[in-house]
DRENDO-1510 file (C-alpha; in Angstrom, 1 decimal, always signed):
<recs>
REC; n; res; u; v; w
REC; 1; MET; -55.0; +4.1; -10.9 .
REC; 2; HIS; -53.2; +4.3; -7.6 .
REC; 3; GLU; -54.1; +0.7; -6.8 .
REC; 4; THR; -52.8; -0.4; -10.1 .
REC; 5; LYS; -49.3; +1.3; -9.5 .
REC; 6; SER; -49.2; -0.2; -6.0 .
REC; 7; ARG; -50.0; -3.7; -7.4 .
REC; 8; LEU; -47.3; -3.5; -10.0 .
REC; 9; LEU; -44.7; -2.4; -7.4 .
REC; 10; TYR; -45.8; -5.3; -5.0 .
REC; 11; ILE; -45.6; -7.8; -7.9 .
REC; 12; LEU; -42.1; -6.6; -8.8 .
REC; 13; LEU; -40.9; -6.7; -5.2 .
REC; 14; TYR; -42.2; -10.3; -4.8 .
REC; 15; LEU; -40.5; -11.4; -7.9 .
REC; 16; TRP; -37.2; -9.6; -6.9 .
REC; 17; GLN; -37.1; -11.3; -3.5 .
REC; 18; ASN; -38.6; -14.7; -4.3 .
REC; 19; THR; -37.5; -15.7; -7.9 .
REC; 20; ASP; -34.4; -16.1; -10.0 .
REC; 21; ALA; -33.3; -18.2; -13.0 .
REC; 22; GLU; -33.9; -21.3; -11.0 .
REC; 23; HIS; -36.9; -20.4; -8.9 .
REC; 24; TYR; -40.4; -19.4; -10.2 .
REC; 25; ALA; -43.5; -18.0; -8.7 .
REC; 26; THR; -47.0; -19.1; -9.7 .
REC; 27; THR; -50.0; -16.9; -10.2 .
REC; 28; GLY; -51.4; -18.3; -7.0 .
REC; 29; ASP; -48.2; -17.3; -5.1 .
REC; 30; ILE; -48.5; -13.7; -6.4 .
REC; 31; LEU; -52.1; -13.4; -5.5 .
REC; 32; THR; -51.5; -14.8; -2.0 .
REC; 33; TYR; -48.8; -12.2; -1.5 .
REC; 34; LEU; -51.0; -9.3; -2.8 .
REC; 35; LYS; -53.9; -10.4; -0.5 .
REC; 36; GLU; -51.5; -10.5; +2.5 .
REC; 37; ASN; -50.7; -6.8; +1.6 .
REC; 38; GLY; -54.2; -5.7; +1.3 .
REC; 39; ILE; -54.5; -5.8; -2.5 .
REC; 40; SER; -57.2; -7.9; -4.2 .
REC; 41; CYS; -57.3; -8.9; -7.8 .
REC; 42; ASP; -58.2; -11.9; -10.0 .
REC; 43; ARG; -56.0; -14.3; -11.8 .
REC; 44; LYS; -56.7; -12.7; -15.3 .
REC; 45; THR; -55.1; -9.4; -14.0 .
REC; 46; ILE; -51.7; -10.9; -13.3 .
REC; 47; PRO; -50.6; -11.6; -16.9 .
REC; 48; GLY; -51.4; -7.9; -18.0 .
REC; 49; ASP; -49.5; -6.6; -15.0 .
REC; 50; ILE; -46.5; -8.7; -15.9 .
REC; 51; ALA; -46.7; -7.4; -19.4 .
REC; 52; LYS; -46.7; -3.8; -18.2 .
REC; 53; LEU; -43.5; -4.6; -16.2 .
REC; 54; CYS; -41.9; -6.2; -19.3 .
REC; 55; ASP; -42.8; -3.1; -21.3 .
REC; 56; ILE; -40.6; -0.9; -19.1 .
REC; 57; GLY; -37.6; -3.2; -19.5 .
REC; 58; ILE; -38.0; -5.7; -16.5 .
REC; 59; ASP; -36.7; -9.0; -17.5 .
REC; 60; ILE; -39.4; -11.4; -16.4 .
REC; 61; GLU; -39.7; -14.9; -17.9 .
REC; 62; GLU; -43.1; -16.4; -18.3 .
REC; 63; GLU; -43.8; -20.1; -18.4 .
REC; 64; ARG; -47.4; -20.8; -19.5 .
REC; 65; SER; -49.1; -23.8; -18.2 .
REC; 66; ARG; -52.2; -24.7; -16.3 .
REC; 67; GLU; -51.0; -22.1; -13.8 .
REC; 68; ASN; -48.6; -19.6; -15.2 .
REC; 69; ARG; -45.2; -19.3; -13.6 .
REC; 70; TYR; -42.9; -16.2; -13.5 .
REC; 71; SER; -39.3; -15.4; -12.6 .
REC; 72; LEU; -37.2; -12.4; -12.6 .
REC; 73; ASN; -34.2; -13.4; -14.8 .
REC; 74; SER; -31.9; -10.5; -14.2 .
REC; 75; HIS; -31.3; -8.8; -10.8 .
REC; 76; LEU; -29.1; -5.7; -10.7 .
REC; 77; PHE; -26.1; -7.9; -10.1 .
REC; 78; THR; -25.5; -11.5; -10.9 .
REC; 79; LEU; -24.7; -14.0; -8.2 .
REC; 80; PRO; -20.9; -14.1; -9.1 .
REC; 81; GLU; -20.8; -10.3; -9.2 .
REC; 82; VAL; -22.4; -10.0; -5.7 .
REC; 83; LYS; -20.0; -12.6; -4.4 .
REC; 84; LEU; -17.1; -10.7; -5.9 .
REC; 85; LEU; -18.2; -7.5; -4.2 .
REC; 86; MET; -18.7; -9.3; -0.9 .
REC; 87; ASP; -15.2; -10.7; -1.1 .
REC; 88; ALA; -13.8; -7.3; -1.6 .
REC; 89; VAL; -15.7; -5.8; +1.4 .
REC; 90; GLU; -14.7; -8.7; +3.7 .
REC; 91; SER; -11.0; -8.7; +2.8 .
REC; 92; SER; -10.6; -4.9; +2.9 .
REC; 93; LYS; -8.4; -3.8; +5.7 .
REC; 94; PHE; -10.0; -0.3; +5.4 .
REC; 95; ILE; -13.5; -1.4; +6.4 .
REC; 96; THR; -14.2; -2.4; +10.1 .
REC; 97; ALA; -15.3; -5.9; +10.9 .
REC; 98; LYS; -18.8; -4.5; +11.9 .
REC; 99; LYS; -19.3; -2.5; +8.8 .
REC; 100; SER; -18.0; -5.5; +6.7 .
REC; 101; SER; -20.6; -7.6; +8.1 .
REC; 102; GLU; -23.3; -5.0; +7.6 .
REC; 103; LEU; -22.3; -4.4; +4.0 .
REC; 104; ALA; -22.1; -8.1; +3.2 .
REC; 105; ASN; -25.7; -8.6; +4.4 .
REC; 106; LYS; -26.9; -5.7; +2.4 .
REC; 107; LEU; -25.2; -7.0; -0.7 .
REC; 108; SER; -26.8; -10.4; -0.2 .
REC; 109; GLN; -30.2; -8.7; -0.4 .
REC; 110; MET; -29.3; -7.6; -4.0 .
REC; 111; THR; -30.4; -11.2; -5.0 .
REC; 112; SER; -33.3; -13.5; -4.4 .
REC; 113; VAL; -33.9; -15.0; -0.9 .
REC; 114; TYR; -32.6; -18.3; -2.3 .
REC; 115; GLN; -29.3; -16.8; -3.5 .
REC; 116; SER; -29.1; -14.7; -0.4 .
REC; 117; GLU; -29.0; -17.7; +1.8 .
REC; 118; GLU; -26.4; -19.3; -0.4 .
REC; 119; LEU; -24.3; -16.2; -0.1 .
REC; 120; LYS; -24.8; -16.0; +3.6 .
REC; 121; ARG; -23.4; -19.4; +4.2 .
REC; 122; ASN; -20.3; -18.2; +2.5 .
REC; 123; ILE; -19.8; -15.0; +4.4 .
REC; 124; TYR; -16.5; -14.9; +6.3 .
REC; 125; ILE; -15.2; -11.8; +7.9 .
REC; 126; SER; -11.4; -12.0; +7.7 .
REC; 127; GLU; -9.4; -11.9; +11.0 .
REC; 128; ARG; -6.8; -9.7; +9.3 .
REC; 129; VAL; -6.1; -6.3; +10.9 .
REC; 130; LYS; -9.2; -4.1; +10.8 .
REC; 131; PRO; -9.7; -0.5; +11.8 .
REC; 132; MET; -11.9; +0.4; +14.8 .
REC; 133; ASN; -12.8; +3.9; +13.7 .
REC; 134; GLU; -16.0; +3.9; +11.7 .
REC; 135; GLN; -15.8; +7.8; +11.3 .
REC; 136; ILE; -13.6; +7.0; +8.2 .
REC; 137; TYR; -16.7; +6.6; +6.1 .
REC; 138; TYR; -17.9; +10.1; +7.1 .
REC; 139; LEU; -14.4; +11.5; +6.4 .
REC; 140; VAL; -14.4; +10.0; +3.0 .
REC; 141; ASP; -17.9; +11.4; +2.3 .
REC; 142; ASN; -16.9; +14.9; +3.3 .
REC; 143; ILE; -13.8; +14.9; +1.2 .
REC; 144; ASN; -15.8; +13.5; -1.8 .
REC; 145; THR; -18.4; +16.3; -1.3 .
REC; 146; ALA; -15.7; +19.0; -1.2 .
REC; 147; ILE; -14.1; +17.5; -4.5 .
REC; 148; ASN; -17.5; +17.6; -6.2 .
REC; 149; GLN; -18.2; +21.2; -4.9 .
REC; 150; GLY; -14.6; +22.4; -5.8 .
REC; 151; LYS; -14.0; +23.6; -2.2 .
REC; 152; GLN; -11.1; +23.5; +0.2 .
REC; 153; ILE; -11.1; +21.5; +3.5 .
REC; 154; SER; -9.4; +21.8; +6.8 .
REC; 155; PHE; -8.5; +19.1; +9.1 .
REC; 156; LEU; -6.3; +17.9; +12.0 .
REC; 157; TYR; -3.7; +15.2; +11.3 .
REC; 158; PHE; -1.9; +12.8; +13.6 .
REC; 159; HIS; +0.7; +10.0; +13.9 .
REC; 160; TYR; +1.3; +7.4; +16.6 .
REC; 161; ASN; +4.3; +7.7; +19.0 .
REC; 162; GLN; +6.2; +4.8; +20.6 .
REC; 163; TYR; +3.4; +4.4; +23.2 .
REC; 164; ARG; +0.8; +4.0; +20.4 .
REC; 165; GLU; -0.7; +7.3; +21.4 .
REC; 166; GLU; -2.1; +9.8; +18.8 .
REC; 167; VAL; +0.1; +12.8; +18.5 .
REC; 168; PRO; -1.1; +15.7; +16.4 .
REC; 169; ASN; +1.1; +16.9; +13.5 .
REC; 170; ASN; +1.7; +20.5; +12.5 .
REC; 171; ASP; +1.8; +21.6; +16.2 .
REC; 172; GLY; -2.0; +20.7; +16.4 .
REC; 173; LYS; -2.8; +23.4; +13.9 .
REC; 174; ARG; -5.3; +22.6; +11.1 .
REC; 175; TYR; -4.2; +21.8; +7.6 .
REC; 176; HIS; -5.7; +23.7; +4.7 .
REC; 177; PHE; -6.1; +21.5; +1.6 .
REC; 178; SER; -7.7; +21.5; -1.9 .
REC; 179; PRO; -8.7; +17.9; -2.5 .
REC; 180; TYR; -8.6; +16.7; -6.1 .
REC; 181; TYR; -8.9; +12.8; -5.8 .
REC; 182; LEU; -9.5; +10.0; -3.4 .
REC; 183; VAL; -7.1; +7.1; -4.0 .
REC; 184; TRP; -7.3; +3.7; -2.5 .
REC; 185; ASN; -3.8; +2.1; -2.3 .
REC; 186; GLU; -2.9; -1.0; -0.4 .
REC; 187; ASP; -6.1; -0.9; +1.7 .
REC; 188; HIS; -5.8; +2.7; +2.7 .
REC; 189; TYR; -7.7; +5.8; +1.4 .
REC; 190; TYR; -5.5; +8.8; +0.4 .
REC; 191; ALA; -6.6; +12.4; -0.3 .
REC; 192; VAL; -4.7; +13.8; -3.2 .
REC; 193; GLY; -4.5; +17.6; -3.6 .
REC; 194; PHE; -2.8; +20.9; -3.0 .
REC; 195; SER; -1.5; +21.5; +0.6 .
REC; 196; GLU; -1.3; +25.1; +1.6 .
REC; 197; LYS; +1.4; +24.2; +4.2 .
REC; 198; HIS; +3.5; +22.3; +1.7 .
REC; 199; GLN; +2.8; +24.5; -1.3 .
REC; 200; ARG; +2.5; +21.5; -3.6 .
REC; 201; ILE; +0.4; +18.5; -4.4 .
REC; 202; THR; +0.7; +15.9; -1.8 .
REC; 203; THR; -1.2; +13.1; -0.1 .
REC; 204; PHE; -2.8; +12.6; +3.3 .
REC; 205; ARG; -4.0; +9.2; +4.7 .
REC; 206; VAL; -7.7; +9.5; +5.4 .
REC; 207; ASP; -7.6; +7.4; +8.5 .
REC; 208; ARG; -5.0; +9.8; +10.1 .
REC; 209; MET; -7.3; +12.8; +9.5 .
REC; 210; LYS; -9.8; +14.2; +12.1 .
REC; 211; SER; -12.4; +16.9; +12.2 .
REC; 212; ILE; -12.7; +17.6; +8.5 .
REC; 213; SER; -14.5; +20.9; +7.7 .
REC; 214; ILE; -15.5; +21.9; +4.2 .
REC; 215; LEU; -14.6; +25.5; +3.7 .
REC; 216; CYS; -16.2; +28.3; +1.7 .
REC; 217; SER; -13.0; +29.0; -0.1 .
REC; 218; ASP; -12.7; +27.6; -3.7 .
REC; 219; ALA; -10.0; +24.8; -4.1 .
REC; 220; VAL; -6.8; +25.8; -5.7 .
REC; 221; PRO; -7.2; +24.9; -9.3 .
REC; 222; GLN; -5.6; +21.5; -10.4 .
REC; 223; PRO; -2.6; +22.0; -12.7 .
REC; 224; LYS; -3.6; +21.2; -16.3 .
REC; 225; ASN; -0.6; +18.9; -16.8 .
REC; 226; PHE; -1.3; +16.9; -13.6 .
REC; 227; ASN; -1.3; +13.2; -14.2 .
REC; 228; LEU; -2.9; +11.2; -11.6 .
REC; 229; PRO; -1.4; +7.7; -12.6 .
REC; 230; ASP; +2.1; +9.1; -12.8 .
REC; 231; PHE; +1.8; +10.9; -9.5 .
REC; 232; THR; +0.5; +7.8; -7.6 .
REC; 233; ARG; +3.2; +5.7; -9.1 .
REC; 234; GLN; +5.8; +8.2; -7.9 .
REC; 235; VAL; +4.3; +8.5; -4.3 .
REC; 236; PHE; +3.0; +5.0; -3.6 .
REC; 237; ASP; +5.7; +3.0; -5.3 .
REC; 238; MET; +8.3; +5.5; -4.0 .
REC; 239; TYR; +9.9; +5.9; -7.4 .
REC; 240; ASP; +12.5; +8.4; -6.3 .
REC; 241; GLY; +15.4; +7.4; -8.4 .
REC; 242; THR; +16.4; +7.9; -12.0 .
REC; 243; LYS; +15.0; +5.2; -14.3 .
REC; 244; GLU; +17.5; +2.6; -15.5 .
REC; 245; LYS; +17.4; -0.6; -17.4 .
REC; 246; VAL; +18.3; -3.4; -15.0 .
REC; 247; THR; +19.0; -7.0; -15.9 .
REC; 248; LEU; +17.6; -9.7; -13.6 .
REC; 249; LEU; +18.6; -13.4; -13.6 .
REC; 250; CYS; +15.5; -15.3; -12.4 .
REC; 251; LYS; +14.5; -19.0; -11.7 .
REC; 252; ASN; +11.9; -20.2; -14.1 .
REC; 253; GLU; +9.1; -20.4; -11.6 .
REC; 254; LEU; +9.4; -16.6; -11.0 .
REC; 255; MET; +8.0; -15.7; -14.5 .
REC; 256; ASN; +4.5; -15.0; -13.1 .
REC; 257; TYR; +6.0; -12.5; -10.7 .
REC; 258; ILE; +8.0; -10.8; -13.5 .
REC; 259; VAL; +4.9; -10.5; -15.7 .
REC; 260; ASP; +2.8; -9.3; -12.7 .
REC; 261; LYS; +5.3; -6.7; -11.8 .
REC; 262; PHE; +6.4; -5.4; -15.3 .
REC; 263; GLY; +3.5; -6.4; -17.7 .
REC; 264; ASP; +3.0; -8.9; -20.6 .
REC; 265; GLU; +5.5; -7.0; -22.8 .
REC; 266; VAL; +8.5; -7.3; -20.6 .
REC; 267; GLU; +11.7; -8.3; -22.4 .
REC; 268; THR; +12.7; -11.9; -21.2 .
REC; 269; SER; +14.9; -14.8; -22.7 .
REC; 270; PRO; +16.0; -18.2; -21.4 .
REC; 271; THR; +19.6; -18.6; -20.2 .
REC; 272; ASP; +19.6; -22.3; -19.2 .
REC; 273; ASN; +17.2; -25.0; -18.2 .
REC; 274; SER; +16.5; -23.4; -14.9 .
REC; 275; HIS; +16.8; -19.7; -15.4 .
REC; 276; PHE; +15.7; -16.9; -17.7 .
REC; 277; LYS; +16.9; -13.2; -18.1 .
REC; 278; ALA; +14.6; -10.2; -17.7 .
REC; 279; VAL; +15.5; -6.8; -18.8 .
REC; 280; VAL; +13.3; -4.2; -17.0 .
REC; 281; GLU; +13.2; -0.5; -16.6 .
REC; 282; VAL; +13.0; +0.6; -13.1 .
REC; 283; SER; +13.6; +3.5; -10.7 .
REC; 284; VAL; +16.3; +2.2; -8.6 .
REC; 285; SER; +15.1; +2.7; -5.0 .
REC; 286; GLN; +14.9; +0.9; -1.7 .
REC; 287; THR; +11.3; -0.2; -2.8 .
REC; 288; PHE; +12.8; -1.9; -5.9 .
REC; 289; PHE; +15.6; -3.5; -3.7 .
REC; 290; ALA; +13.1; -4.7; -1.2 .
REC; 291; TRP; +11.0; -6.3; -3.9 .
REC; 292; VAL; +14.2; -8.2; -5.1 .
REC; 293; PHE; +15.1; -9.2; -1.6 .
REC; 294; GLN; +11.8; -11.1; -1.0 .
REC; 295; PHE; +12.9; -13.8; -3.5 .
REC; 296; ASN; +15.7; -15.0; -1.3 .
REC; 297; GLY; +18.4; -15.3; -4.0 .
REC; 298; ASP; +16.1; -16.8; -6.7 .
REC; 299; LEU; +16.1; -13.4; -8.5 .
REC; 300; ILE; +19.5; -11.7; -8.8 .
REC; 301; ILE; +20.5; -8.3; -10.2 .
REC; 302; THR; +23.3; -8.8; -12.7 .
REC; 303; ASN; +23.6; -5.4; -14.5 .
REC; 304; PRO; +24.5; -2.6; -14.3 .
REC; 305; SER; +27.3; -2.9; -11.8 .
REC; 306; ALA; +26.4; +0.3; -10.1 .
REC; 307; VAL; +22.9; -0.9; -9.2 .
REC; 308; VAL; +24.5; -4.2; -8.0 .
REC; 309; SER; +26.8; -2.3; -5.7 .
REC; 310; ARG; +23.9; -0.2; -4.3 .
REC; 311; TYR; +21.9; -3.3; -3.5 .
REC; 312; ARG; +24.9; -4.9; -1.8 .
REC; 313; GLU; +25.5; -1.7; +0.2 .
REC; 314; MET; +21.8; -1.7; +1.3 .
REC; 315; LEU; +22.1; -5.3; +2.5 .
REC; 316; GLU; +25.3; -4.6; +4.4 .
REC; 317; ASN; +23.6; -1.6; +6.1 .
REC; 318; ALA; +20.7; -3.9; +7.1 .
REC; 319; LEU; +23.1; -6.5; +8.7 .
REC; 320; LYS; +24.8; -3.7; +10.8 .
</recs>
């Protein structure tokens, strides 16, 4: 019985590594592999073993001929899915170059050897800014454990001075914090939770945290009316102003940007052959003005006049 279970596992492993929708393994291939691993059986045994694997939900295709051929049709991830995950890993500013390479290689092993080689030829670790501190992964793991256990954490927090030296915040004292969520925003991880020092829900960037300890104290309960999407929009988009309806005059080629920013249901209408008008609801803030500025005059705030004046004032301050 033990040998049968081992044989089934070896057959499954061989099919996982060496077959896919375009590559098959013959009965002889499987027998050779089993023999190399100290397992002996005859040709008549293989079809029965394949049937047992199919009975538990393994998607194996059988092609009957003079010598039967088998292939594992569905790996855990499809080839496009693995490539998508690898692209996310490689492009992430949060993950170090070394760890990006390690993770990309591990992901390539989720496919057959043939697909893995195809993926490896496409691996490119971006030269964008990457962190050097691999402790980040353990920090994230500790925070996640504390969230799952409903416990508080303590940690040190730092910022960089003009000499690019780490300077401790809070006079070097540890922060006490009740973590509720981990949020990934613009390639940085943030812990969202209740800060004892600030006496409110706030965020800390994980890569600025050090020496995290999970405490025995239970976390401060999360308010029942707390809404994470609303909170993250306020914090990460810096929506610190009163919401207002603002009219924008845009060149036609900017429609994609308007839809990306404000959604498919944004109110728009043509004004002439080259421009359209968009009426959007925004919190008037420096973040909104910075977004407008990037279009170099191809997108203009036309109403209300008070918002136009505030934008002009910001531009004048920048010139000074």
